[in-house]
C-alpha positions in Angstrom: -32.6 -23.5 17.3 -28.7 -24.3 18.3 -27.7 -23.5 14.6 -29.7 -20.3 14.3 -28.0 -19.0 17.7 -24.7 -20.0 16.1 -25.8 -17.6 13.1 -26.5 -15.0 14.9 -23.2 -15.7 17.4 -21.0 -15.1 13.9 -23.0 -12.9 12.6 -22.9 -10.6 15.2 -18.8 -11.1 15.7 -18.2 -10.3 12.1 -19.9 -7.0 12.4 -18.2 -6.0 15.8 -15.0 -6.7 13.7 -16.1 -3.9 11.1 -15.5 -1.0 13.4 -12.1 -2.0 14.2 -11.2 -2.5 11.2 -12.6 0.9 10.1 -10.7 2.8 13.1 -7.2 0.2 12.0 -7.2 1.9 8.4 -7.9 5.2 9.6 -5.1 5.1 12.0 -2.8 3.9 9.3 -3.9 6.3 6.8 -3.1 9.0 9.3 0.2 7.8 10.2 1.3 7.3 6.4 0.4 11.0 6.0 2.3 12.0 9.2 5.4 10.5 7.1 7.7 13.6 6.1 8.2 13.7 2.8 6.0 14.0 -0.5 5.1 9.4 -1.0 5.5 9.9 -4.2 8.6 11.4 -4.5 9.7 8.5 -2.1 8.6 5.9 -4.0 10.1 7.0 -6.9 13.2 7.4 -5.3 16.1 10.4 -5.4 16.9 10.3 -9.5 13.0 11.3 -9.8 12.2 14.4 -11.9 9.3 16.9 -10.7 7.4 16.0 -13.7 7.0 12.2 -13.2 6.6 13.0 -8.9 3.8 15.3 -10.1 2.7 13.1 -12.1 2.5 10.3 -9.4 1.2 12.8 -7.1 -1.8 13.3 -9.2 -2.4 9.5 -9.8 -2.7 8.8 -6.5 -4.6 11.7 -5.8 -2.4 13.3 -3.4 -3.2 16.8 -4.7 -6.7 16.2 -3.3 -8.1 17.6 0.0 -7.3 14.9 2.8 -10.9 13.6 3.3 -11.2 12.6 -0.8 -7.4 10.9 -0.3 -9.0 9.2 2.4 -12.0 7.8 0.5 -10.1 7.3 -2.1 -7.3 5.1 0.0 -10.2 3.2 1.4 -11.5 2.5 -1.8 -8.4 1.1 -3.0 -7.8 -1.0 -0.2 -11.0 -2.7 -0.7 -10.4 -3.1 -4.2 -6.9 -4.7 -3.1 -5.2 -1.9 -5.3 -2.8 -1.0 -2.9 -0.4 -4.1 -2.4 -0.7 -4.9 -6.2 0.5 -1.6 -7.1 3.4 -2.0 -4.6 4.4 -4.9 -5.7 4.4 -3.6 -9.6 6.2 -0.3 -8.4 7.5 -0.9 -5.1 11.2 -0.4 -4.2 12.2 -3.6 -3.7 11.3 -4.7 -7.2 13.0 -1.3 -8.2 16.0 -1.7 -6.4 16.4 -5.2 -7.5 16.2 -3.7 -11.4 18.5 -0.7 -10.6 20.9 -3.1 -9.2 21.1 -5.7 -11.9 21.6 -2.9 -14.2 24.4 -1.3 -11.8 25.9 -4.8 -11.8 25.2 -4.8 -7.8 24.9 -7.9 -5.9 21.1 -7.6 -5.5 19.5 -11.0 -6.3 17.4 -10.6 -9.3 15.5 -14.1 -8.8 15.0 -16.8 -6.6 18.2 -18.8 -8.2 20.6 -16.4 -7.1 19.4 -17.2 -3.8 21.1 -19.6 -1.2 19.1 -23.0 -1.3 18.5 -24.4 2.3 
């Protein structure tokens, strides 16, 4: 019988965490939408054309009503799409690529970083 009570306890704790995670997700989404500017324009940078901004806005669903945006955001969060998307198109990767083309001192690989 002690195993049954342990299983119930763990299941109850897991279920108790779900509403907390939902509130954290909604607050994070809300704060990201309250930030000034268009997220697509911010992601693409100052040199982006209006066509590029419009394309990314449509791709991310930012042209949809807020409730639809929240639903899409939650689905992408559950599918782990945002971290992959940010790593692929993130500002750090973009800055490294742009820095390498411009000949700046932005490290492009781990080999250019100092070793400890």
